[in-house]
N, C-alpha and C positions, 0 to 999 in steps of 0.2 A: 313418667313413671310407668304407666300402662299404655300398651298399644290397643286402644279400644276397637280398632278395625280387625285385630287378629284374635279376638275372643273366640273360643271354640264351643260349639253346642255340646251340652252334657247329654249323654246317651239316655234317651227316654224321659228326659226331664225338661221342664220349661225354663231352663237357665243356661247362661253362657258364662264360661270361665276363662280366666287368664292369670298370668303371674308376672309380677314386676321383676326388674333386675335385682331388687333387694330381697326377693323370695316371698313377697307378700302375695297371697292368692286373692283374687277378686271374683265374686259371683254376682251376676246381674240377672234379673228376670227377663224373660223374652218369650218368643214364639218359635215355631219351626223356621220361620223366615229370618229371624235375627233378634238381637237384643232390643229390648224396649227402649226407645229414645229417651223417655222420661227417666228411666233407671240409669241410663248412661250419663245424663246430665246430673243426676243426683250423685253418682259415683265421682264424677269430675269435681263437684263441689266439695265432697268429702276429701278427696285427694288434695284439693287446693288448701284445705284447712287441716291437713294431716298432722302437723306438729301439735296443734291444739287438741285435735281429736285423740291422738295417741296419749297426750298428757292427761286428759280428762278420763280416758278409759283406764289408764294405769292407776291414777289416783283413786278411782272408785274401787277397782279390784283390790288394790293394796290395802284399802281401809278394812277389808275383810280377812286379810292374810295374817296369820300368826307367825309365819316363818320369814326369814330374811332371804332375799334373792333378787333376781333381775327379771323384769317383764319384757317380753318380745311380742311385737305386733306381728301376727301371722296371717290374718285374714280380714278382708272387708267384704261384707255381704249386703247387697242391695237386691236380694232375690227372694225366693220363696221361704227360706229359713227366717229372714228378717220379718216377712209378713206373718209367718206362723207365730212368732213371738210378739206381734203387734208393734214392731219397731219400724222406723223409717230406714234404719240400717243397723247392722251388727258389726262390732269389732271383735275379732277373735284374738285372744292373747295366750301365750305360753309362759309358764313360770318356771324358772331355773333356780333351784336353791343354791345358796352360797357354799353349802357343804358338799356339793357335787352329787348328792343322792338323786335318784330318779323318782322320788316320792310323788311328784305331780306329773309324771310322764304320761299317765293315762287320764289326766284331767283336762277338760276343755273349759276355758273361761271365756264367756262372751258377754260383752257389754252392749246393751240396747241403747240406741240414741234416738232422739226425736229432733228434727230440724225445725227451727223457728225462723223462717224467712221474715225479713223486715225488722228483726231485732238487731241490736248492736252486734258487731262481728263476734265479740267474745261470748255472746249469749245464744248464737244461732244453733250451736250443736250441744244438746243437753243430754247427758247420760242419765238414764232413769231406772235401769234394771240390770242386775248382774245375774247371769245364768251360769251355774256350775254343773257340769255333766261329767260322768265317768264313762270311759270307753273300754 
């Protein structure tokens, strides 16, 4: 899904970015020299469980949504933004209303996750916070 060796350094920031062939952006923390190996391993674990992570993120966000529509996963963040919100990683979602309006076009939905290694596979990725921001 992601070419981890092709991640590009963000200008003036301690993070490295890439995009999957499906259009999902990835941000991992790092240094001037390269992405943090621990963050890369964490990103790989999230991608390995992406179906579950996507489902859980959408379930959490949808439980707060009054309108009907479709959710799209647009971002995985194992970088400074996730750290800022005290998450192991963030999942960014976009909401598209069924009526075709752009009511949520300027709204960013992020679901914070905590990883629980050693738990049964279905419990390792736990969503625990929804962040709604307007741009």
